C-alpha positions in Angstrom: 16.2 -0.2 -2.2 13.0 -2.5 -2.2 9.3 -1.7 -3.0 6.7 -3.7 -1.5 2.7 -3.4 -2.3 0.3 -4.4 0.8 -2.7 -5.4 -0.4 -5.1 -4.9 3.1 -9.2 -5.8 4.0 -10.4 -4.1 6.9 -13.1 -3.6 8.9 -15.4 -1.5 6.8 -16.3 1.2 9.5 -13.0 1.7 9.9 -11.0 2.3 6.5 -10.1 6.3 6.0 -9.0 5.4 10.1 -6.5 2.5 9.3 -5.4 4.1 6.0 -4.4 7.1 8.1 -2.7 5.0 10.3 -1.2 3.2 7.8 0.2 6.8 5.6 2.0 7.7 9.4 4.2 4.6 9.7 7.8 4.9 8.9 8.5 3.0 4.7 4.8 3.8 3.7 5.1 6.0 0.7 1.5 6.2 -0.3 -1.5 4.3 0.7 -4.7 4.0 -1.8 -8.4 3.1 -1.2 -9.1 0.7 -4.2 -12.0 -1.3 -5.9 -12.2 -4.8 -5.6 -11.4 -7.7 -2.8 -9.4 -4.9 -1.1 -10.0 -2.1 0.9 -6.4 -0.5 0.8 -3.1 -0.6 -1.2 0.1 0.2 0.4 3.3 1.1 -1.3 6.5 0.8 1.2 9.7 2.1 -0.7 12.6 0.3 2.3 16.0 -0.2 2.3 16.1 -3.8 3.2 13.9 -6.7 4.0 14.4 -6.6 7.8 12.3 -3.2 7.3 9.8 -4.5 5.8 9.2 -6.9 8.1 9.2 -4.4 10.7 7.1 -2.4 8.5 4.2 -5.4 7.9 4.7 -7.3 11.1 5.2 -4.7 13.6 3.4 -2.3 12.4 0.9 -2.9 9.9 -0.7 -6.0 11.8 -1.0 -4.8 15.1 -3.3 -2.2 13.4 -6.5 -2.6 14.9 -8.5 -1.7 11.8 -6.9 -4.9 9.8 -8.2 -8.0 8.8 -6.0 -9.5 6.6 -3.0 -8.7 4.3 -0.9 -9.7 1.0 2.2 -8.6 0.5 3.6 -8.2 -3.4 7.5 -7.5 -3.6 8.2 -5.9 -7.0 10.9 -7.0 -8.9 11.5 -4.4 -11.2 9.9 -0.9 -11.8 9.3 0.2 -16.0 9.1 3.6 -17.3 7.7 6.2 -15.3 5.5 7.7 -18.3 4.3 4.3 -19.0 3.1 3.9 -15.4 1.8 7.5 -15.4 -0.3 6.5 -18.6 -1.3 3.6 -16.4 -3.0 5.9 -13.5 -4.3 8.1 -15.7 -7.0 5.5 -17.7 -10.2 6.9 -17.4 -9.8 10.1 -16.1 -11.2 13.1 -17.6 -8.6 14.8 -20.0 -10.9 18.3 -19.7 
């Protein structure tokens, strides 16, 4: 299984619609809106590199709201409890 993170810049007026369209593509597991230089991050989980190529070049890059992408490949995943702690930073506990 290949896990990839695609950093995405969108036209600002189209971010929500673009995120929804990305979420509907096969192989896209999750889409997050984020702060910083990028507008969205898509998490892709695919069986092989050909599927990754299909999703990125034939899917994402053809969506009209996308201006720029950068794809990062994951080498290894660490224990789930550590990942969950990272996503909960700053969240209220009450």
